[in-house]
Each structure stands twice: as C-alpha cells, then as structure tokens.
LUMKEVO-900587 format. One record per residue: x, y, z of N, C-alpha, C in turn. Coordinates in steps of 0.1 Angstrom, whole numbers, plus 2048, in hexadecimal, padded with zeros to 3 digits. Example, Ala and Ser with C-alpha at 12.3 -4.5 7.8 and 13.67 -1.06 7.14 Angstrom:
REM residues 2
8847C784E87B7D384E8847DF84E;8807EA8478897F584788180084F;
***
This chain:
REM residues 169
08A522D24082525D32087514D37;08450BD320864FED320974FBD2F;0A1502D290AE501D290B6505D37;0B2513D400B351CD490AE50CD50;0A3502D580A04FFD5D0AC4F0D5E;0A94F0D550B64E1D520C24E5D59;0C54EDD520DA4F7D590D64F7D66;0D34F9D700CB4FED790C94EED81;0C34E4D7C0C14D6D840CC4D0D81;0D24D1D790E34CAD7A0EC4D2D79;0E84DED890F54E4D870F44E6D94;0E64E2D9B0E44E1DAE0E74CEDAE;0E44CADA70E84BCDA20F64B9DA5;1024C0D9F10C4BDD9D1144C6DAE;10B4CADB110E4D6DBE10D4C5DCC;1034C0DCE0FF4BDDD21094ADDD8;1084ACDC8110497DC611F49CDCB;1244ABDC91324ACDC91304ADDD8;12A4B3DE01264B8DEE1294A6DF2;12449EDF011F490DF8126483DF4;138487DF2141481DF2146477DFC;145465DFB141462E0615345EE0D;150462E1A15F462E24164450E1F;17244CE1F16A43FE18175436E24;16E428E2317141DE31183421E36;183426E4418F425E46196430E47;190438E45194445E49194448E51;19844FE5919A453E6B192462E6C;18F464E7B18746DE7B191479E7F;195486E7919C48EE7719B49AE82;1A04A8E8419E4ADE8A1A54BCE82;1A14C9E881A74D3E7E1BD4D1E84;1C14D2E801CD4D4E841D64D8E7B;1DD4E2E831E64F3E7A1ED4F1E7D;1FC4F2E7620C4EFE7E2164FBE76;21A507E8422050EE7A23150AE7D;23B509E7124C506E73253515E7C;255511E8425D520E8426951EE84;27852BE85287529E89288536E89;28C534E9628E541EA328254AEA1;277545E9F26A54CEA1267552E94;26C54DE8926554EE78266544E76;255548E7625253BE6924F537E5A;25652CE5A25E528E5024E520E46;257528E3824E52AE2B25051FE20;240518E1A245510E1624B502E19;24A4FDE2524A4EEE292434E6E29;2454D9E252444CEE2623D4C6E34;2334C6E392344BAE4522C4B3E41;2304A2E4822E498E4522A493E52;21F492E5821A486E64222476E63;227473E6A223465E6922245EE73;218454E7520B453E8321944AE89;21944EE97222441E9E21D434E9E;20F432E9C205424E9A20C41EE8F;213426E7E215421E7B209416E75;20D411E66204405E601F840FE5B;1F941AE591EC421E531EE423E46;1DF423E3F1D9424E301D9435E30;1D6438E361DC44AE381E344FE3B;1E545FE341EC462E3B1EF472E3A;1F347EE411F4487E46200493E43;1FA49CE3A2034A5E362024B3E38;20C4BEE322034CBE362124D0E2E;20F4E0E2C2154E6E232154EFE27;21E4FCE2C21B508E3021D514E26;21751BE2C214524E1F220531E1E;21D53EE1922E548E1522A54BE27;222549E33220550E3F22653FE49;227536E4322C526E48220522E54;218529E5520C51EE56207512E4E;206506E562024FDE4F1F54F8E4E;1EE4F3E4B1E14E8E4C1E04DCE48;1E24D3E581E04C4E501D64BCE47;1D84B5E401D14B5E3D1D34A4E3B;1C649AE391CB487E3C1C1488E2D;1C747EE2B1CB478E191C8466E20;1BD463E191BB454E111BB450E06;1BE447DFD1BF446DF31B9458DE9;1AF45BDE21AA465DD61A4470DE5;1A346DDF319B470DF519F47DE04;19D48AE071AA48CE1019D497E13;1A4497E2719B4A6E2D1A34A6E34;19E4B6E351A74C4E3F1A64BDE4F;1B34BBE531B54B5E621BC4A4E68;1BD4A1E711C749AE701BE48FE7D;1C5483E7E1BF47BE881C647CE96;1C347FEA11CB482EB01D0472EAC;1DA479EAF1E446CEB41F8474EB7;1FD46DEB9209471EB821046BEAD;218475EAA21F476E9E22D47AE9A;23C473E8F243472E89241481E7F;24C48BE7F248495E7B259495E6F;24F496E6025D49CE5625E4A8E57;2664AEE512654BBE4D2714C1E3C;2664C2E342744C7E2526E4D6E1F;2784D5E1B2774E9E1627E4E4E07;2794E9DFD2814EADF428F4F7DF3;29A4F8DF229E508DF329E50EDE5;2A0515DEF29B526DE32A552BDDC;2AB524DD12B652BDCC2B9532DC0;2B653FDBA2B3544DAE2BB542DA5;2B7541D992BE538D8E2BD546D84;2CB545D862CE551D7D2CD550D6D;2D0547D6A2D253ED5B2C253AD53;2C353DD4B2B953AD402BF52BD38;2AF522D372B6518D312BB51AD24;2BC522D1D2C1524D132D2527D15;2D352AD202E3533D252E9520D29;2E151DD2D2E450ED342E8507D27;2E2501D202E04F8D132EF501D09;2F150ED0930050DD0630C512D0E;30C50DD1931450CD1C31F4FBD17;32D4FFD1C3344F4D1D32C4E7D26;3344DBD213374D2D2E33D4D7D37;3464DFD3A34E4DDD4534A4EBD4A;3424FAD42334500D4932A4FAD52;3274F3D4C3194EBD523224E4D61;3284E7D5F32F4D5D6C3314E0D78;3364F0D753394F6D8132C4FDD80;3254FFD79317506D7E30B4FDD89;30E4F1D843044ECD8830C4E6D9A;3164EBD9D31D4E5DA43204F0DB0;3204FBDA731A50BDAD307509DB5;303507DA42F4502DAF2F34F4DBB;2FA4F0DBB2F94E7DC52FC4E9DD4;3074F3DD23104F9DDB3044FCDE1;2FB508DDF2F250DDDF2E350CDE1;2E8501DDE2D34F6DE52D64F3DED;2EB4EBDF62E94E7E012EB4EFE06;2EB4FEE082EF50BE102E350FE14;2DC50DE0C2CC513E112C350AE15;2C74FEE162BD4F0E1E2BB4F6E29;2B04F9E2F2A34FDE392AA4F2E43;2A74E1E422A44DDE4A2B24CEE48;2B54C9E522C44BEE522B74B7E47;2C04AEE442BE49AE3A2B0495E40;2B9491E4D2B548CE5C2A448DE5E;2A049BE5C2914A3E5D28B499E51;28D49AE47282492E3D283484E3E;28647CE4328246BE4627D46CE57;271465E5526B45DE5D273454E6F;27644FE6328644FE6D29244FE73;29345FE7129D463E7629A474E7A;28E475E7B28547EE7B287482E8F;28E492E9428E491EA327E494EA1;274499EA126849AEA325A496EA1;25449AEAC246493EB0241498EB3;23349BEB32274A2EB021B494EBA;2184A0EC520A49BEC51FB4A0EC1;1F549DEB61E84A6EB41D84A1EBF;1D84A9EC41CA4A9ECC1BF4AAEC6;1B44A7ECC1A54A9EC91A14BAED4;1924C2ED01944BDEC019C4C9EBA;1A84CFEBC1AE4D7EB21BA4D6EB7;1C44DCEB01CA4D9EB21DA4E3EAB;1DD4EDEB11EC4F9EA91F54F4EB2;1FA4EFEA120F4F1EAD2134FAE9F;221502EAD22A508EAA2354FCEAD;23B4FBEA32484EEEA42554FBE9F;2614FAEA8268505EAA2714FCEA5;2784FEE9E2834F5E9628F4F3E96;295506E9E29E50AEA42A8501EAB;2A84FAEB52AF4EEEB82B64E5EB5;2AE4E5EA82B24D8EA22BB4DFE94;2B84E7E982C34F1E832CB4F8E8C;2C84FFE912D850AE9A2D0518E8E;2DA520E8D2D9528E8A2E452AE79;2E0530E742E8534E602F353FE62;
***
C-alpha cells in the first residue's frame, strides 16, 4: 500500500511540475495561427513555412510544417521553449518542400555500380529533384521571397495561394 501511495504521489508531482514550465523572458504574446499553402486550389502537403518578422532583431522565431492535408499550425520558439501560435505582426514567409523522388535502387545496388553508372544515376536523380521542386529557390530566402502575411489578433487563418508565383507544371 505504501508503495502504491509513493507511486501515485510521484506521478501527480511529475504532472504538476511538467505543467508548470515557465515562459522565458522575452517570449512574445502569441495568438493561434493556421496557414494552408495551396496551388491552384489544392493544399500542398509537407511544406516547411518560416515566418520572419519584418521588425527584425527578434530572439524568437515562428515556423510551421503542413501535414498531408496541407494545413499547418504556427509555433513560436525561443531556445528550447515553444508555444503554439504566432505573435501578431507582419512577416515575410519562406517556403520549402522536400522533393518527392522515388528511389528505385537499394543501397547495395548503388554500391555495386561503377563510377560512370553512379554518376549517371546521380545526374538522373538531380534532374528529377529539379523537375519536382515545388517552389522556386527564391521562396527559401527571407531576402528574396515575394510572400508577406499579417498575423492578427485573436485568431488568424491564412490561405496562401502560391499559384500566381509558381504557375502550372
């Protein structure tokens, strides 16, 4: 019985302590912010979205990763502390998405290739990656991205249509 009491005591203590993580100094007030990146009306999955404050000089940063449904929830990070949402304000937005290129060869098959075969395979894969790129390179830099958004109080839902910048493939 005593063992059960001690086990319950430490379980409750652990829950209480973990729920009391202090917000670090300098962490901004955040509001819920959902963003969906679409191209020609179709949500894009697995997009990494970075919000760069137009005020600059911030210690915190905001990012989001869209799931298979294309929807992403903004998250603000400062050191190892994070909280869902984004501080209200204006942002430049960068987008990146890992190319989805099928890999037909095993690691052993690549190992068994001659240098010429390996070079040809690499060239083929590099071409597939370039052709499958969802966003132009300028979308990956806060200096060259054409995208800006505003996060408003209390909730912000952004539908970001990139069709005008990317066009059709």
